[in-house]
N, C-alpha and C positions, 0 to 999 in steps of 0.2 A: 431240468430246468430248459433245455434249447424246443423241446417237441412244445413244452406247455408253452411259453413266453415268446417264444422265435428268436431267441438270445442265441448266435452261433460264434461269435468272437468278442472279444472285449474292444470298447472304442478307443480309436487313436488318441483323442483326445485326453483323455486320462493317462494313457503313459505316456505323452508329449509331456502333459503337465507335472506328473512322476520326474520323469528325468529332468526337466529345468529345477525341480527344486534340488534334486539330489546335487547336480551341479554346482547350486547355488550354494547349497551348504559347504562344499569341500573346497568353492574359493573363498568364503567367508573363514574356514578353518585353514588356509594357506595364511590370509592376511593376518589374521589374530597372530597367528605360529610367525612370521618375518615381523609382527612388530616387537613381539617381547624377546626376540632374541638378537633386536638389533643394540648394537652396546650404545651408551647412553653415559652421559656425564652425570655425576653425583657430587655434590657439594652439601657441607653442613659447617654454619658457623658455629666457632668451638669458643670465642670469648671475644672480648672487648674491653677498653679501658677507656674512660673518661676524663681522666684526671688532670685535662688540661681544658681550657676554653678554647684551645684552637683547633686543636687533631685529636682525633682517636686512631688509637693502638688496636686493630682486628685480626684476630686470627681466625682461620678459616681451612678446611681438609676438602680436597680435591682427590677426585677418582677418577678416572679417564683410561682411553688406550695412549699410550706413551707417544707415539707418533702426532698424535692430534695436537694442534694449537687450540686453547681453549679462552673465552673472554669470558670474564665473573662481572657480575655489577654488585655493587655496595652501596648503600647510602645509611646516611644518620639525618635524623631529624628530633626537630626541638619539640618543648611540651605541646606545641598548637599544632605538632603534627605537618609543619612545613619543614620542606629539604634544609637544611645547612651544611648538609656536603654528600656528594656522589660523585663514585667514579667506575667506570669502566677499566678493568683488570685484564691486562692481557699475558696468558702464562705461554711460554716456550714448548714446544717439545722436548719431553725430557723422561723423570719419572714416572709412573702411573698411577702411585699414590703419595702426595706428597702437602705439607702444610704451608702454607702462605701469609705470613705477617707482612699487615700494609697498615701505613698511617695515613689516614685518611685526615686533610685539611677541611675544618669545619669553619662555618663565619660564628658561629656562636656554639654554646653548649649543647652538647648531645644528649639527647634525652633518651633516644631508640637507634641501636643499630640494627640493619636488616641486611642479609644476602640475598640479595632479589631473587639471582639463579646464574646459572652458568651452560653454556652452548661451547661445541665444536665450531670453530670459525668466529664469525662477528654474535654479538650479543643479541639474541632473539626473543621476542615473546616475552620484556619484561617490562615495567613501568618506566614510562620516561621520568625524568629530574620534576619534580613540583616545587621548584622555588617560586617565593613569592613574587609575582611582577613586577619589573624592575630590577629586580636582584641578580647579579651576573655568579654563577657557578664559582668557586674558588680553583683556583689553579691544581692540579693535583701530582704526584705525593706530597705530604706535608715533609721538609726538610728541618730539621735545626739550624735555628740562623747563626 
């Protein structure tokens, strides 16, 4: 081939391009691996009881590292999907797996209750309250009078 076509070596551009692709793939692999191995908080809504018109009893499980302070957000909505209760719940460091029972004060009977999410530190990336205009969210938590 060398005598027929005059090619006596590999082009540098091909070798540089292949090197960049290999390094890029290795960096992407490291990024995905560190993202998957990161410790996260998981939370699951277990149950809720709406037997009272002014509050909802909510139970949910949280799994986290015991040294983390976790903030969870729950909300209750009426049949028109407007918020009737909303709370940020701060969970201090302690056990890594725990069940939280919370009395969420509501403005009206709840139709649905959601655990919007939990995160280490402040609640991030969750929906903000969606109360109708002019409605003031109720103080939390509900306590018997």
